[in-house]
C-alpha positions in Angstrom: 54.1 111.6 168.4 57.4 111.5 170.7 57.6 114.4 173.2 61.2 115.8 174.5 61.6 117.1 177.6 63.8 120.5 177.5 65.2 121.9 180.7 67.1 125.1 180.6 69.0 127.1 183.7 68.8 131.1 184.0 72.5 132.4 183.3 73.6 135.1 184.8 76.4 137.2 184.5 77.6 136.7 188.1 81.5 136.4 188.3 81.8 137.9 184.6 84.4 140.5 183.8 83.6 142.9 180.8 84.3 141.4 177.3 83.9 138.0 178.5 82.1 135.4 176.6 80.2 131.9 178.1 81.9 128.9 177.4 80.9 125.4 177.5 83.1 123.1 179.7 82.3 120.0 177.5 80.5 118.0 180.4 77.0 120.0 180.3 78.4 122.7 182.4 79.5 126.4 181.4 81.4 129.1 182.5 82.3 132.7 182.1 85.8 133.2 180.3 88.0 136.0 178.5 87.2 136.2 174.6 89.8 134.9 172.5 91.5 136.7 169.8 90.0 139.3 167.3 88.8 141.4 170.4 88.1 145.4 169.3 89.3 147.8 171.7 88.5 151.5 171.5 92.0 153.4 171.7 91.0 157.2 170.9 89.7 159.5 168.8 90.9 162.6 166.7 88.4 165.3 165.9 88.5 169.2 164.7 87.5 171.5 162.4 90.3 173.6 160.4 92.4 170.8 160.5 95.5 170.3 157.9 96.4 167.3 159.5 94.6 164.6 162.0 97.6 162.7 163.6 97.4 159.5 165.5 101.2 159.1 167.4 102.1 156.4 169.9 102.2 157.7 173.2 100.5 161.1 172.7 96.9 161.9 174.2 96.5 158.3 175.0 97.1 156.6 171.2 98.8 153.3 171.2 100.3 152.4 168.1 102.8 149.5 168.4 103.2 145.8 168.6 100.3 145.7 171.4 97.8 145.1 168.3 98.1 143.0 165.3 95.9 145.2 163.5 94.6 149.0 163.8 91.6 150.2 162.8 90.6 153.9 161.8 87.0 154.6 161.5 86.3 157.8 159.6 83.0 158.9 161.2 83.1 161.9 158.5 85.6 163.7 156.6 84.6 167.1 155.1 87.2 169.7 153.1 87.2 173.2 152.9 88.0 173.1 149.3 86.4 171.7 146.7 88.6 169.1 144.5 90.4 167.8 147.9 91.9 164.4 148.2 92.2 162.4 151.4 96.1 161.4 152.0 97.3 159.3 154.6 100.9 159.1 155.7 103.1 157.2 158.0 105.1 158.0 161.0 108.8 156.6 161.1 111.9 158.0 163.3 109.8 160.8 164.7 108.5 162.2 161.5 105.9 161.5 158.9 107.3 160.1 155.7 106.7 162.4 152.4 109.5 161.1 150.3 108.9 160.8 146.6 109.4 156.8 146.8 108.2 156.6 150.3 104.9 154.9 149.2 103.1 152.6 146.6 98.9 152.7 146.4 96.4 151.8 144.1 92.5 151.9 144.4 89.2 151.0 142.6 85.5 151.5 142.5 82.6 153.1 140.9 81.0 156.9 140.8 77.6 155.3 139.9 78.0 153.0 137.4 81.5 154.4 135.9 84.5 152.4 136.7 87.6 154.0 138.5 91.1 153.1 138.6 94.2 154.9 139.9 97.5 154.5 141.7 101.3 155.2 141.8 104.3 152.8 142.1 106.3 156.4 143.4 104.4 158.3 145.7 104.7 160.8 148.7 101.3 159.6 150.2 98.6 157.0 150.2 95.7 158.6 148.2 92.8 157.3 149.9 90.3 159.5 147.9 90.0 162.3 145.1 87.7 165.1 144.2 85.6 165.4 147.4 84.1 168.9 147.2 82.9 170.8 150.0 79.0 171.0 148.8 76.3 170.6 151.7 75.9 167.0 152.1 79.5 165.4 150.6 81.2 164.3 153.8 83.2 161.4 153.2 83.0 158.1 155.6 84.6 155.2 155.7 87.4 152.7 157.4 91.1 152.2 157.0 93.3 149.4 158.1 96.7 149.7 159.2 98.7 146.2 159.6 102.4 145.4 160.0 103.8 148.5 161.8 106.6 146.7 163.6 107.8 143.9 161.6 110.7 145.3 159.9 110.7 142.3 157.2 107.4 143.3 155.5 106.0 147.0 154.3 103.7 148.4 156.4 100.0 148.2 154.9 96.9 150.3 154.8 93.8 149.3 153.3 90.8 151.2 153.0 87.0 151.8 151.9 85.5 154.9 151.8 82.6 156.5 150.2 81.1 160.2 149.5 77.9 161.7 147.5 79.1 163.8 144.7 76.3 166.4 145.0 77.5 167.9 141.7 77.0 164.9 139.4 74.1 163.8 141.9 76.0 160.4 142.3 77.9 158.3 144.9 81.3 157.2 145.0 82.6 154.2 146.2 86.7 153.6 146.6 88.4 150.6 147.8 92.2 150.6 148.1 95.6 149.5 149.7 99.0 151.3 149.8 102.3 150.2 151.3 105.1 152.1 153.1 107.9 151.1 150.7 110.8 150.2 153.2 110.3 147.5 156.2 110.3 149.8 159.0 108.6 150.7 162.4 105.4 152.7 162.1 104.6 154.6 165.2 102.2 157.0 163.9 99.5 157.6 161.0 98.2 160.8 159.5 95.4 161.8 157.7 95.9 165.1 155.3 94.9 166.6 152.3 96.5 167.8 149.1 94.5 171.5 149.7 92.7 173.5 152.1 91.5 172.4 155.5 89.2 169.7 156.7 86.9 168.9 159.4 87.0 165.5 160.5 85.9 162.8 163.4 88.0 159.5 163.2 88.1 156.9 165.8 90.8 154.3 166.6 90.6 150.7 167.5 93.1 147.9 168.1 92.3 144.5 167.2 94.0 141.2 168.6 
């Protein structure tokens, strides 16, 4: 049996900056270097109770929503409505106001409630609907993620894709939805609002930028 001798050197983080990765130099050595594309950077958080809207606006409270990042990820840790039958909506902000015109959005989503298929959408809407019939029963808080893209490219529509889930306590069934929505006009977007069709809500949402 042939034996192979293996040697190793201790690698330390000396000289490395936060977020650096260890990179091979092609000649048997290695060094620390800045990570490439795809870095995920925490930007800010919106949370509270009794809210009618959770707003992320570029330049407000440290929020960045401009061309700095190619993709913006919203991590919805929880969203809990005060009124049963609530829907979770999203609206973009352009020209200093949140868009709510009847022709501003298109959206579609599908999923399941346990094993029952769900399909819905609209070609002419005042919002992007992300969830429906969420109740205020204990244990029924919604959670998920939303991805915002193309917010400064006027030649393409701004898109919001999302994946959310919650527990329907009255039916004792889980609900899982995946969907996408578009701002129907190519324009610069500098904000995103999470809101609802009825009552108020409690929530915690974190925003990340992805290069």
